[in-house]
PQR file of N, CA, C, O and H, with PARSE charges and radii, in Angstrom:
ATOM      1  N   MET A   1      41.252 -43.820  44.977 -0.4000 1.5000
ATOM      2  CA  MET A   1      40.406 -42.808  45.584 -0.0000 2.0000
ATOM      3  C   MET A   1      40.086 -41.743  44.538  0.5500 1.7000
ATOM      4  O   MET A   1      40.964 -41.329  43.781 -0.5500 1.4000
ATOM      5  N   ASN A   2      38.820 -41.298  44.495 -0.4000 1.5000
ATOM      6  CA  ASN A   2      38.442 -40.303  43.497 -0.0000 2.0000
ATOM      7  C   ASN A   2      38.725 -38.892  43.999  0.5500 1.7000
ATOM      8  O   ASN A   2      39.152 -38.693  45.136 -0.5500 1.4000
ATOM      9  H   ASN A   2      38.107 -41.634  45.110  0.4000 1.0000
ATOM     10  N   ASP A   3      38.479 -37.922  43.130 -0.4000 1.5000
ATOM     11  CA  ASP A   3      38.813 -36.532  43.447 -0.0000 2.0000
ATOM     12  C   ASP A   3      37.706 -35.775  44.181  0.5500 1.7000
ATOM     13  O   ASP A   3      37.800 -34.560  44.354 -0.5500 1.4000
ATOM     14  H   ASP A   3      38.132 -38.084  42.206  0.4000 1.0000
ATOM     15  N   GLU A   4      36.665 -36.478  44.612 -0.4000 1.5000
ATOM     16  CA  GLU A   4      35.598 -35.780  45.330 -0.0000 2.0000
ATOM     17  C   GLU A   4      36.155 -35.189  46.620  0.5500 1.7000
ATOM     18  O   GLU A   4      36.910 -35.833  47.348 -0.5500 1.4000
ATOM     19  H   GLU A   4      36.589 -37.465  44.472  0.4000 1.0000
ATOM     20  N   ARG A   5      35.766 -33.962  46.879 -0.4000 1.5000
ATOM     21  CA  ARG A   5      36.197 -33.325  48.125 -0.0000 2.0000
ATOM     22  C   ARG A   5      35.220 -33.711  49.235  0.5500 1.7000
ATOM     23  O   ARG A   5      34.003 -33.694  49.050 -0.5500 1.4000
ATOM     24  H   ARG A   5      35.152 -33.438  46.288  0.4000 1.0000
ATOM     25  N   ILE A   6      35.764 -34.045  50.346 -0.4000 1.5000
ATOM     26  CA  ILE A   6      34.930 -34.360  51.502 -0.0000 2.0000
ATOM     27  C   ILE A   6      34.630 -33.044  52.207  0.5500 1.7000
ATOM     28  O   ILE A   6      35.534 -32.268  52.516 -0.5500 1.4000
ATOM     29  H   ILE A   6      36.753 -34.059  50.496  0.4000 1.0000
ATOM     30  N   LYS A   7      33.357 -32.810  52.453 -0.4000 1.5000
ATOM     31  CA  LYS A   7      32.942 -31.560  53.095 -0.0000 2.0000
ATOM     32  C   LYS A   7      32.456 -31.854  54.508  0.5500 1.7000
ATOM     33  O   LYS A   7      32.006 -32.957  54.821 -0.5500 1.4000
ATOM     34  H   LYS A   7      32.623 -33.440  52.202  0.4000 1.0000
ATOM     35  N   VAL A   8      32.560 -30.849  55.333 -0.4000 1.5000
ATOM     36  CA  VAL A   8      32.054 -30.962  56.702 -0.0000 2.0000
ATOM     37  C   VAL A   8      30.924 -29.955  56.883  0.5500 1.7000
ATOM     38  O   VAL A   8      30.863 -28.935  56.198 -0.5500 1.4000
ATOM     39  H   VAL A   8      32.925 -29.954  55.079  0.4000 1.0000
ATOM     40  N   ASN A   9      30.041 -30.262  57.813 -0.4000 1.5000
ATOM     41  CA  ASN A   9      29.094 -29.241  58.240 -0.0000 2.0000
ATOM     42  C   ASN A   9      28.963 -29.322  59.754  0.5500 1.7000
ATOM     43  O   ASN A   9      29.171 -30.368  60.368 -0.5500 1.4000
ATOM     44  H   ASN A   9      30.091 -31.091  58.370  0.4000 1.0000
ATOM     45  N   TYR A  10      28.617 -28.200  60.319 -0.4000 1.5000
ATOM     46  CA  TYR A  10      28.581 -28.067  61.778 -0.0000 2.0000
ATOM     47  C   TYR A  10      27.152 -27.956  62.305  0.5500 1.7000
ATOM     48  O   TYR A  10      26.936 -27.428  63.396 -0.5500 1.4000
ATOM     49  H   TYR A  10      28.448 -27.351  59.819  0.4000 1.0000
ATOM     50  N   LYS A  11      26.178 -28.446  61.542 -0.4000 1.5000
ATOM     51  CA  LYS A  11      24.789 -28.418  62.005 -0.0000 2.0000
ATOM     52  C   LYS A  11      24.616 -29.069  63.371  0.5500 1.7000
ATOM     53  O   LYS A  11      23.875 -28.550  64.205 -0.5500 1.4000
ATOM     54  H   LYS A  11      26.354 -28.874  60.656  0.4000 1.0000
ATOM     55  N   PRO A  12      25.290 -30.207  63.622 -0.5600 1.5000
ATOM     56  CA  PRO A  12      25.138 -30.805  64.957  0.2800 2.0000
ATOM     57  C   PRO A  12      25.606 -29.874  66.083  0.5500 1.7000
ATOM     58  O   PRO A  12      25.028 -29.876  67.170 -0.5500 1.4000
ATOM     59  N   LEU A  13      26.641 -29.086  65.826 -0.4000 1.5000
ATOM     60  CA  LEU A  13      27.118 -28.143  66.839 -0.0000 2.0000
ATOM     61  C   LEU A  13      26.071 -27.082  67.117  0.5500 1.7000
ATOM     62  O   LEU A  13      25.762 -26.796  68.274 -0.5500 1.4000
ATOM     63  H   LEU A  13      27.111 -29.084  64.943  0.4000 1.0000
ATOM     64  N   TRP A  14      25.522 -26.495  66.055 -0.4000 1.5000
ATOM     65  CA  TRP A  14      24.536 -25.420  66.254 -0.0000 2.0000
ATOM     66  C   TRP A  14      23.299 -25.955  66.978  0.5500 1.7000
ATOM     67  O   TRP A  14      22.717 -25.258  67.810 -0.5500 1.4000
ATOM     68  H   TRP A  14      25.773 -26.728  65.116  0.4000 1.0000
ATOM     69  N   LYS A  15      22.898 -27.193  66.663 -0.4000 1.5000
ATOM     70  CA  LYS A  15      21.757 -27.795  67.353 -0.0000 2.0000
ATOM     71  C   LYS A  15      22.092 -28.042  68.819  0.5500 1.7000
ATOM     72  O   LYS A  15      21.266 -27.796  69.698 -0.5500 1.4000
ATOM     73  H   LYS A  15      23.371 -27.759  65.987  0.4000 1.0000
ATOM     74  N   LEU A  16      23.310 -28.531  69.085 -0.4000 1.5000
ATOM     75  CA  LEU A  16      23.738 -28.794  70.461 -0.0000 2.0000
ATOM     76  C   LEU A  16      23.748 -27.503  71.281  0.5500 1.7000
ATOM     77  O   LEU A  16      23.351 -27.504  72.446 -0.5500 1.4000
ATOM     78  H   LEU A  16      23.981 -28.731  68.371  0.4000 1.0000
ATOM     79  N   LEU A  17      24.200 -26.408  70.678 -0.4000 1.5000
ATOM     80  CA  LEU A  17      24.199 -25.128  71.391 -0.0000 2.0000
ATOM     81  C   LEU A  17      22.773 -24.719  71.751  0.5500 1.7000
ATOM     82  O   LEU A  17      22.525 -24.233  72.855 -0.5500 1.4000
ATOM     83  H   LEU A  17      24.523 -26.407  69.732  0.4000 1.0000
ATOM     84  N   ILE A  18      21.843 -24.912  70.829 -0.4000 1.5000
ATOM     85  CA  ILE A  18      20.435 -24.593  71.111 -0.0000 2.0000
ATOM     86  C   ILE A  18      19.917 -25.486  72.237  0.5500 1.7000
ATOM     87  O   ILE A  18      19.271 -25.011  73.171 -0.5500 1.4000
ATOM     88  H   ILE A  18      22.044 -25.306  69.933  0.4000 1.0000
ATOM     89  N   ASP A  19      20.209 -26.784  72.137 -0.4000 1.5000
ATOM     90  CA  ASP A  19      19.739 -27.734  73.155 -0.0000 2.0000
ATOM     91  C   ASP A  19      20.292 -27.407  74.541  0.5500 1.7000
ATOM     92  O   ASP A  19      19.608 -27.594  75.547 -0.5500 1.4000
ATOM     93  H   ASP A  19      20.734 -27.169  71.379  0.4000 1.0000
ATOM     94  N   GLN A  20      21.540 -26.915  74.588 -0.4000 1.5000
ATOM     95  CA  GLN A  20      22.165 -26.596  75.879 -0.0000 2.0000
ATOM     96  C   GLN A  20      21.974 -25.126  76.258  0.5500 1.7000
ATOM     97  O   GLN A  20      22.502 -24.673  77.273 -0.5500 1.4000
ATOM     98  H   GLN A  20      22.095 -26.763  73.770  0.4000 1.0000
ATOM     99  N   ASP A  21      21.225 -24.385  75.447 -0.4000 1.5000
ATOM    100  CA  ASP A  21      20.940 -22.972  75.694 -0.0000 2.0000
ATOM    101  C   ASP A  21      22.227 -22.154  75.876  0.5500 1.7000
ATOM    102  O   ASP A  21      22.363 -21.372  76.817 -0.5500 1.4000
ATOM    103  H   ASP A  21      20.796 -24.753  74.622  0.4000 1.0000
ATOM    104  N   ILE A  22      23.168 -22.362  74.942 -0.4000 1.5000
ATOM    105  CA  ILE A  22      24.445 -21.652  74.948 -0.0000 2.0000
ATOM    106  C   ILE A  22      24.557 -20.873  73.645  0.5500 1.7000
ATOM    107  O   ILE A  22      24.313 -21.424  72.571 -0.5500 1.4000
ATOM    108  H   ILE A  22      23.058 -22.997  74.177  0.4000 1.0000
ATOM    109  N   SER A  23      24.917 -19.615  73.727 -0.4000 1.5000
ATOM    110  CA  SER A  23      25.079 -18.811  72.513 -0.0000 2.0000
ATOM    111  C   SER A  23      26.456 -19.059  71.900  0.5500 1.7000
ATOM    112  O   SER A  23      27.370 -19.548  72.564 -0.5500 1.4000
ATOM    113  H   SER A  23      25.114 -19.167  74.599  0.4000 1.0000
ATOM    114  N   LYS A  24      26.582 -18.710  70.624 -0.4000 1.5000
ATOM    115  CA  LYS A  24      27.889 -18.821  69.967 -0.0000 2.0000
ATOM    116  C   LYS A  24      28.909 -17.951  70.695  0.5500 1.7000
ATOM    117  O   LYS A  24      30.065 -18.343  70.855 -0.5500 1.4000
ATOM    118  H   LYS A  24      25.839 -18.312  70.085  0.4000 1.0000
ATOM    119  N   GLY A  25      28.481 -16.776  71.133 -0.4000 1.5000
ATOM    120  CA  GLY A  25      29.372 -15.875  71.849 -0.0000 2.0000
ATOM    121  C   GLY A  25      29.879 -16.477  73.153  0.5500 1.7000
ATOM    122  O   GLY A  25      31.059 -16.364  73.483 -0.5500 1.4000
ATOM    123  H   GLY A  25      27.542 -16.457  71.003  0.4000 1.0000
ATOM    124  N   GLU A  26      28.977 -17.114  73.887 -0.4000 1.5000
ATOM    125  CA  GLU A  26      29.375 -17.770  75.138 -0.0000 2.0000
ATOM    126  C   GLU A  26      30.386 -18.877  74.867  0.5500 1.7000
ATOM    127  O   GLU A  26      31.388 -18.999  75.572 -0.5500 1.4000
ATOM    128  H   GLU A  26      28.018 -17.206  73.618  0.4000 1.0000
ATOM    129  N   LEU A  27      30.121 -19.683  73.843 -0.4000 1.5000
ATOM    130  CA  LEU A  27      31.037 -20.759  73.511 -0.0000 2.0000
ATOM    131  C   LEU A  27      32.384 -20.201  73.086  0.5500 1.7000
ATOM    132  O   LEU A  27      33.427 -20.732  73.466 -0.5500 1.4000
ATOM    133  H   LEU A  27      29.307 -19.585  73.270  0.4000 1.0000
ATOM    134  N   ARG A  28      32.367 -19.139  72.305 -0.4000 1.5000
ATOM    135  CA  ARG A  28      33.606 -18.524  71.843 -0.0000 2.0000
ATOM    136  C   ARG A  28      34.438 -18.050  73.028  0.5500 1.7000
ATOM    137  O   ARG A  28      35.656 -18.231  73.045 -0.5500 1.4000
ATOM    138  H   ARG A  28      31.519 -18.708  71.996  0.4000 1.0000
ATOM    139  N   LYS A  29      33.789 -17.446  74.016 -0.4000 1.5000
ATOM    140  CA  LYS A  29      34.512 -16.986  75.208 -0.0000 2.0000
ATOM    141  C   LYS A  29      35.064 -18.157  76.020  0.5500 1.7000
ATOM    142  O   LYS A  29      36.196 -18.101  76.501 -0.5500 1.4000
ATOM    143  H   LYS A  29      32.800 -17.298  74.002  0.4000 1.0000
ATOM    144  N   LYS A  30      34.268 -19.215  76.173 -0.4000 1.5000
ATOM    145  CA  LYS A  30      34.707 -20.388  76.936 -0.0000 2.0000
ATOM    146  C   LYS A  30      35.918 -21.057  76.307  0.5500 1.7000
ATOM    147  O   LYS A  30      36.769 -21.601  77.011 -0.5500 1.4000
ATOM    148  H   LYS A  30      33.349 -19.260  75.782  0.4000 1.0000
ATOM    149  N   THR A  31      35.994 -21.017  74.975 -0.4000 1.5000
ATOM    150  CA  THR A  31      37.015 -21.780  74.261 -0.0000 2.0000
ATOM    151  C   THR A  31      38.146 -20.915  73.717  0.5500 1.7000
ATOM    152  O   THR A  31      39.128 -21.444  73.196 -0.5500 1.4000
ATOM    153  H   THR A  31      35.302 -20.576  74.403  0.4000 1.0000
ATOM    154  N   SER A  32      38.027 -19.603  73.829 -0.4000 1.5000
ATOM    155  CA  SER A  32      39.023 -18.664  73.289 -0.0000 2.0000
ATOM    156  C   SER A  32      39.259 -18.881  71.785  0.5500 1.7000
ATOM    157  O   SER A  32      40.387 -18.796  71.299 -0.5500 1.4000
ATOM    158  H   SER A  32      37.229 -19.173  74.252  0.4000 1.0000
ATOM    159  N   ILE A  33      38.183 -19.158  71.078 -0.4000 1.5000
ATOM    160  CA  ILE A  33      38.264 -19.346  69.631 -0.0000 2.0000
ATOM    161  C   ILE A  33      38.003 -18.008  68.952  0.5500 1.7000
ATOM    162  O   ILE A  33      37.083 -17.282  69.331 -0.5500 1.4000
ATOM    163  H   ILE A  33      37.267 -19.227  71.473  0.4000 1.0000
ATOM    164  N   ALA A  34      38.803 -17.688  67.959 -0.4000 1.5000
ATOM    165  CA  ALA A  34      38.710 -16.406  67.262 -0.0000 2.0000
ATOM    166  C   ALA A  34      37.378 -16.288  66.519  0.5500 1.7000
ATOM    167  O   ALA A  34      36.841 -17.278  66.023 -0.5500 1.4000
ATOM    168  H   ALA A  34      39.550 -18.278  67.652  0.4000 1.0000
ATOM    169  N   PRO A  35      36.854 -15.061  66.450 -0.5600 1.5000
ATOM    170  CA  PRO A  35      35.609 -14.847  65.687  0.2800 2.0000
ATOM    171  C   PRO A  35      35.730 -15.320  64.238  0.5500 1.7000
ATOM    172  O   PRO A  35      34.763 -15.826  63.670 -0.5500 1.4000
ATOM    173  N   SER A  36      36.892 -15.161  63.645 -0.4000 1.5000
ATOM    174  CA  SER A  36      37.075 -15.589  62.251 -0.0000 2.0000
ATOM    175  C   SER A  36      36.922 -17.108  62.109  0.5500 1.7000
ATOM    176  O   SER A  36      36.472 -17.596  61.072 -0.5500 1.4000
ATOM    177  H   SER A  36      37.678 -14.750  64.107  0.4000 1.0000
ATOM    178  N   THR A  37      37.294 -17.841  63.144 -0.4000 1.5000
ATOM    179  CA  THR A  37      37.135 -19.295  63.114 -0.0000 2.0000
ATOM    180  C   THR A  37      35.657 -19.658  63.171  0.5500 1.7000
ATOM    181  O   THR A  37      35.214 -20.582  62.489 -0.5500 1.4000
ATOM    182  H   THR A  37      37.659 -17.444  63.987  0.4000 1.0000
ATOM    183  N   PHE A  38      34.899 -18.936  63.981 -0.4000 1.5000
ATOM    184  CA  PHE A  38      33.456 -19.184  64.024 -0.0000 2.0000
ATOM    185  C   PHE A  38      32.807 -18.839  62.689  0.5500 1.7000
ATOM    186  O   PHE A  38      31.846 -19.491  62.279 -0.5500 1.4000
ATOM    187  H   PHE A  38      35.259 -18.185  64.535  0.4000 1.0000
ATOM    188  N   THR A  39      33.322 -17.827  62.014 -0.4000 1.5000
ATOM    189  CA  THR A  39      32.818 -17.493  60.679 -0.0000 2.0000
ATOM    190  C   THR A  39      33.078 -18.650  59.725  0.5500 1.7000
ATOM    191  O   THR A  39      32.208 -19.011  58.932 -0.5500 1.4000
ATOM    192  H   THR A  39      34.103 -17.298  62.347  0.4000 1.0000
ATOM    193  N   LYS A  40      34.267 -19.231  59.797 -0.4000 1.5000
ATOM    194  CA  LYS A  40      34.579 -20.395  58.964 -0.0000 2.0000
ATOM    195  C   LYS A  40      33.599 -21.526  59.248  0.5500 1.7000
ATOM    196  O   LYS A  40      33.105 -22.174  58.324 -0.5500 1.4000
ATOM    197  H   LYS A  40      34.974 -18.938  60.441  0.4000 1.0000
ATOM    198  N   MET A  41      33.322 -21.760  60.516 -0.4000 1.5000
ATOM    199  CA  MET A  41      32.407 -22.845  60.875 -0.0000 2.0000
ATOM    200  C   MET A  41      30.989 -22.555  60.393  0.5500 1.7000
ATOM    201  O   MET A  41      30.287 -23.461  59.945 -0.5500 1.4000
ATOM    202  H   MET A  41      33.723 -21.235  61.266  0.4000 1.0000
ATOM    203  N   THR A  42      30.572 -21.307  60.482 -0.4000 1.5000
ATOM    204  CA  THR A  42      29.250 -20.920  59.997 -0.0000 2.0000
ATOM    205  C   THR A  42      29.137 -21.191  58.499  0.5500 1.7000
ATOM    206  O   THR A  42      28.062 -21.520  57.997 -0.5500 1.4000
ATOM    207  H   THR A  42      31.143 -20.571  60.846  0.4000 1.0000
ATOM    208  N   ASN A  43      30.254 -21.049  57.792 -0.4000 1.5000
ATOM    209  CA  ASN A  43      30.291 -21.284  56.347 -0.0000 2.0000
ATOM    210  C   ASN A  43      30.690 -22.716  55.993  0.5500 1.7000
ATOM    211  O   ASN A  43      30.984 -23.016  54.836 -0.5500 1.4000
ATOM    212  H   ASN A  43      31.128 -20.781  58.199  0.4000 1.0000
ATOM    213  N   ASN A  44      30.699 -23.597  56.994 -0.4000 1.5000
ATOM    214  CA  ASN A  44      31.045 -25.013  56.809 -0.0000 2.0000
ATOM    215  C   ASN A  44      32.416 -25.216  56.168  0.5500 1.7000
ATOM    216  O   ASN A  44      32.601 -26.083  55.314 -0.5500 1.4000
ATOM    217  H   ASN A  44      30.460 -23.353  57.934  0.4000 1.0000
ATOM    218  N   GLU A  45      33.366 -24.399  56.601 -0.4000 1.5000
ATOM    219  CA  GLU A  45      34.749 -24.550  56.144 -0.0000 2.0000
ATOM    220  C   GLU A  45      35.528 -25.338  57.187  0.5500 1.7000
ATOM    221  O   GLU A  45      35.120 -25.427  58.345 -0.5500 1.4000
ATOM    222  H   GLU A  45      33.216 -23.694  57.295  0.4000 1.0000
ATOM    223  N   ASN A  46      36.648 -25.906  56.770 -0.4000 1.5000
ATOM    224  CA  ASN A  46      37.472 -26.693  57.682 -0.0000 2.0000
ATOM    225  C   ASN A  46      38.133 -25.805  58.738  0.5500 1.7000
ATOM    226  O   ASN A  46      38.565 -24.688  58.455 -0.5500 1.4000
ATOM    227  H   ASN A  46      36.980 -25.833  55.830  0.4000 1.0000
ATOM    228  N   VAL A  47      38.197 -26.329  59.946 -0.4000 1.5000
ATOM    229  CA  VAL A  47      38.941 -25.683  61.032 -0.0000 2.0000
ATOM    230  C   VAL A  47      39.867 -26.737  61.630  0.5500 1.7000
ATOM    231  O   VAL A  47      39.737 -27.925  61.332 -0.5500 1.4000
ATOM    232  H   VAL A  47      37.846 -27.237  60.175  0.4000 1.0000
ATOM    233  N   SER A  48      40.790 -26.306  62.462 -0.4000 1.5000
ATOM    234  CA  SER A  48      41.777 -27.237  63.008 -0.0000 2.0000
ATOM    235  C   SER A  48      41.146 -28.198  64.015  0.5500 1.7000
ATOM    236  O   SER A  48      40.122 -27.906  64.633 -0.5500 1.4000
ATOM    237  H   SER A  48      40.895 -25.341  62.703  0.4000 1.0000
ATOM    238  N   LEU A  49      41.779 -29.323  64.152 -0.4000 1.5000
ATOM    239  CA  LEU A  49      41.340 -30.316  65.125 -0.0000 2.0000
ATOM    240  C   LEU A  49      41.404 -29.739  66.533  0.5500 1.7000
ATOM    241  O   LEU A  49      40.567 -30.068  67.374 -0.5500 1.4000
ATOM    242  H   LEU A  49      42.611 -29.561  63.650  0.4000 1.0000
ATOM    243  N   ASP A  50      42.382 -28.887  66.800 -0.4000 1.5000
ATOM    244  CA  ASP A  50      42.503 -28.239  68.109 -0.0000 2.0000
ATOM    245  C   ASP A  50      41.233 -27.469  68.464  0.5500 1.7000
ATOM    246  O   ASP A  50      40.774 -27.516  69.606 -0.5500 1.4000
ATOM    247  H   ASP A  50      43.062 -28.620  66.118  0.4000 1.0000
ATOM    248  N   VAL A  51      40.678 -26.774  67.504 -0.4000 1.5000
ATOM    249  CA  VAL A  51      39.436 -26.016  67.725 -0.0000 2.0000
ATOM    250  C   VAL A  51      38.305 -26.974  68.085  0.5500 1.7000
ATOM    251  O   VAL A  51      37.559 -26.736  69.034 -0.5500 1.4000
ATOM    252  H   VAL A  51      41.051 -26.736  66.577  0.4000 1.0000
ATOM    253  N   LEU A  52      38.185 -28.046  67.330 -0.4000 1.5000
ATOM    254  CA  LEU A  52      37.116 -29.008  67.588 -0.0000 2.0000
ATOM    255  C   LEU A  52      37.266 -29.651  68.966  0.5500 1.7000
ATOM    256  O   LEU A  52      36.275 -29.874  69.662 -0.5500 1.4000
ATOM    257  H   LEU A  52      38.792 -28.240  66.559  0.4000 1.0000
ATOM    258  N   VAL A  53      38.503 -29.948  69.355 -0.4000 1.5000
ATOM    259  CA  VAL A  53      38.746 -30.553  70.665 -0.0000 2.0000
ATOM    260  C   VAL A  53      38.378 -29.568  71.777  0.5500 1.7000
ATOM    261  O   VAL A  53      37.776 -29.965  72.775 -0.5500 1.4000
ATOM    262  H   VAL A  53      39.308 -29.767  68.789  0.4000 1.0000
ATOM    263  N   ARG A  54      38.729 -28.299  71.617 -0.4000 1.5000
ATOM    264  CA  ARG A  54      38.373 -27.291  72.643 -0.0000 2.0000
ATOM    265  C   ARG A  54      36.857 -27.178  72.788  0.5500 1.7000
ATOM    266  O   ARG A  54      36.343 -27.046  73.899 -0.5500 1.4000
ATOM    267  H   ARG A  54      39.218 -27.977  70.807  0.4000 1.0000
ATOM    268  N   ILE A  55      36.144 -27.231  71.660 -0.4000 1.5000
ATOM    269  CA  ILE A  55      34.681 -27.167  71.716 -0.0000 2.0000
ATOM    270  C   ILE A  55      34.131 -28.405  72.422  0.5500 1.7000
ATOM    271  O   ILE A  55      33.237 -28.300  73.262 -0.5500 1.4000
ATOM    272  H   ILE A  55      36.561 -27.338  70.758  0.4000 1.0000
ATOM    273  N   CYS A  56      34.663 -29.568  72.082 -0.4000 1.5000
ATOM    274  CA  CYS A  56      34.202 -30.806  72.718 -0.0000 2.0000
ATOM    275  C   CYS A  56      34.434 -30.783  74.226  0.5500 1.7000
ATOM    276  O   CYS A  56      33.574 -31.216  74.993 -0.5500 1.4000
ATOM    277  H   CYS A  56      35.389 -29.654  71.400  0.4000 1.0000
ATOM    278  N   CYS A  57      35.577 -30.287  74.647 -0.4000 1.5000
ATOM    279  CA  CYS A  57      35.865 -30.197  76.086 -0.0000 2.0000
ATOM    280  C   CYS A  57      34.894 -29.246  76.775  0.5500 1.7000
ATOM    281  O   CYS A  57      34.413 -29.538  77.870 -0.5500 1.4000
ATOM    282  H   CYS A  57      36.275 -29.936  74.024  0.4000 1.0000
ATOM    283  N   ALA A  58      34.605 -28.116  76.145 -0.4000 1.5000
ATOM    284  CA  ALA A  58      33.705 -27.130  76.738 -0.0000 2.0000
ATOM    285  C   ALA A  58      32.267 -27.646  76.827  0.5500 1.7000
ATOM    286  O   ALA A  58      31.542 -27.319  77.766 -0.5500 1.4000
ATOM    287  H   ALA A  58      34.995 -27.879  75.255  0.4000 1.0000
ATOM    288  N   LEU A  59      31.861 -28.454  75.846 -0.4000 1.5000
ATOM    289  CA  LEU A  59      30.483 -28.949  75.813 -0.0000 2.0000
ATOM    290  C   LEU A  59      30.349 -30.375  76.341  0.5500 1.7000
ATOM    291  O   LEU A  59      29.253 -30.932  76.384 -0.5500 1.4000
ATOM    292  H   LEU A  59      32.451 -28.720  75.083  0.4000 1.0000
ATOM    293  N   ASN A  60      31.480 -30.957  76.742 -0.4000 1.5000
ATOM    294  CA  ASN A  60      31.477 -32.321  77.266 -0.0000 2.0000
ATOM    295  C   ASN A  60      30.834 -33.297  76.275  0.5500 1.7000
ATOM    296  O   ASN A  60      29.890 -34.016  76.601 -0.5500 1.4000
ATOM    297  H   ASN A  60      32.371 -30.505  76.708  0.4000 1.0000
ATOM    298  N   CYS A  61      31.382 -33.295  75.046 -0.4000 1.5000
ATOM    299  CA  CYS A  61      30.828 -34.151  74.004 -0.0000 2.0000
ATOM    300  C   CYS A  61      31.956 -34.679  73.120  0.5500 1.7000
ATOM    301  O   CYS A  61      33.123 -34.359  73.348 -0.5500 1.4000
ATOM    302  H   CYS A  61      32.149 -32.711  74.780  0.4000 1.0000
ATOM    303  N   GLY A  62      31.620 -35.474  72.125 -0.4000 1.5000
ATOM    304  CA  GLY A  62      32.590 -36.002  71.181 -0.0000 2.0000
ATOM    305  C   GLY A  62      32.558 -35.231  69.872  0.5500 1.7000
ATOM    306  O   GLY A  62      31.626 -34.470  69.616 -0.5500 1.4000
ATOM    307  H   GLY A  62      30.672 -35.734  71.939  0.4000 1.0000
ATOM    308  N   ILE A  63      33.575 -35.427  69.049 -0.4000 1.5000
ATOM    309  CA  ILE A  63      33.641 -34.714  67.769 -0.0000 2.0000
ATOM    310  C   ILE A  63      32.447 -35.061  66.893  0.5500 1.7000
ATOM    311  O   ILE A  63      31.926 -34.199  66.185 -0.5500 1.4000
ATOM    312  H   ILE A  63      34.332 -36.045  69.257  0.4000 1.0000
ATOM    313  N   ASP A  64      32.010 -36.310  66.934 -0.4000 1.5000
ATOM    314  CA  ASP A  64      30.857 -36.687  66.114 -0.0000 2.0000
ATOM    315  C   ASP A  64      29.564 -36.028  66.583  0.5500 1.7000
ATOM    316  O   ASP A  64      28.557 -36.085  65.877 -0.5500 1.4000
ATOM    317  H   ASP A  64      32.433 -37.010  67.509  0.4000 1.0000
ATOM    318  N   ASP A  65      29.573 -35.405  67.758 -0.4000 1.5000
ATOM    319  CA  ASP A  65      28.406 -34.665  68.245 -0.0000 2.0000
ATOM    320  C   ASP A  65      28.352 -33.241  67.695  0.5500 1.7000
ATOM    321  O   ASP A  65      27.333 -32.564  67.829 -0.5500 1.4000
ATOM    322  H   ASP A  65      30.391 -35.358  68.331  0.4000 1.0000
ATOM    323  N   ILE A  66      29.456 -32.776  67.068 -0.4000 1.5000
ATOM    324  CA  ILE A  66      29.481 -31.383  66.620 -0.0000 2.0000
ATOM    325  C   ILE A  66      29.766 -31.211  65.128  0.5500 1.7000
ATOM    326  O   ILE A  66      29.636 -30.108  64.598 -0.5500 1.4000
ATOM    327  H   ILE A  66      30.284 -33.326  66.959  0.4000 1.0000
ATOM    328  N   VAL A  67      30.152 -32.287  64.453 -0.4000 1.5000
ATOM    329  CA  VAL A  67      30.474 -32.152  63.027 -0.0000 2.0000
ATOM    330  C   VAL A  67      29.945 -33.364  62.258  0.5500 1.7000
ATOM    331  O   VAL A  67      29.961 -34.491  62.754 -0.5500 1.4000
ATOM    332  H   VAL A  67      30.257 -33.183  64.884  0.4000 1.0000
ATOM    333  N   GLU A  68      29.475 -33.103  61.034 -0.4000 1.5000
ATOM    334  CA  GLU A  68      29.058 -34.169  60.126 -0.0000 2.0000
ATOM    335  C   GLU A  68      29.975 -34.132  58.907  0.5500 1.7000
ATOM    336  O   GLU A  68      30.427 -33.069  58.483 -0.5500 1.4000
ATOM    337  H   GLU A  68      29.461 -32.188  60.631  0.4000 1.0000
ATOM    338  N   ILE A  69      30.238 -35.299  58.361 -0.4000 1.5000
ATOM    339  CA  ILE A  69      31.037 -35.384  57.141 -0.0000 2.0000
ATOM    340  C   ILE A  69      30.080 -35.675  55.989  0.5500 1.7000
ATOM    341  O   ILE A  69      29.283 -36.611  56.046 -0.5500 1.4000
ATOM    342  H   ILE A  69      29.872 -36.163  58.706  0.4000 1.0000
ATOM    343  N   GLU A  70      30.175 -34.857  54.944 -0.4000 1.5000
ATOM    344  CA  GLU A  70      29.336 -35.038  53.760 -0.0000 2.0000
ATOM    345  C   GLU A  70      30.218 -35.548  52.636  0.5500 1.7000
ATOM    346  O   GLU A  70      31.335 -35.067  52.447 -0.5500 1.4000
ATOM    347  H   GLU A  70      30.823 -34.096  54.898  0.4000 1.0000
ATOM    348  N   ARG A  71      29.721 -36.510  51.898 -0.4000 1.5000
ATOM    349  CA  ARG A  71      30.482 -37.046  50.766 -0.0000 2.0000
ATOM    350  C   ARG A  71      29.759 -36.783  49.480  0.5500 1.7000
ATOM    351  O   ARG A  71      30.242 -37.160  48.412 -0.5500 1.4000
ATOM    352  H   ARG A  71      28.813 -36.901  52.052  0.4000 1.0000
TER
END
């Protein structure tokens, strides 16, 4: 395996929020996710699997619906 870092982006999540007419603030309240975690996601930084699962439960979707893996 090479040393390339695998990056994530949350573009699918932001698009899904627009499609479902839900603001980031509303999602944050529904999921009790800290504002700093949303900042990390806005900057395409890694967050815990627990956070992703809470978002998926709130939006009734799968992880592949909210995150993309870039190589």
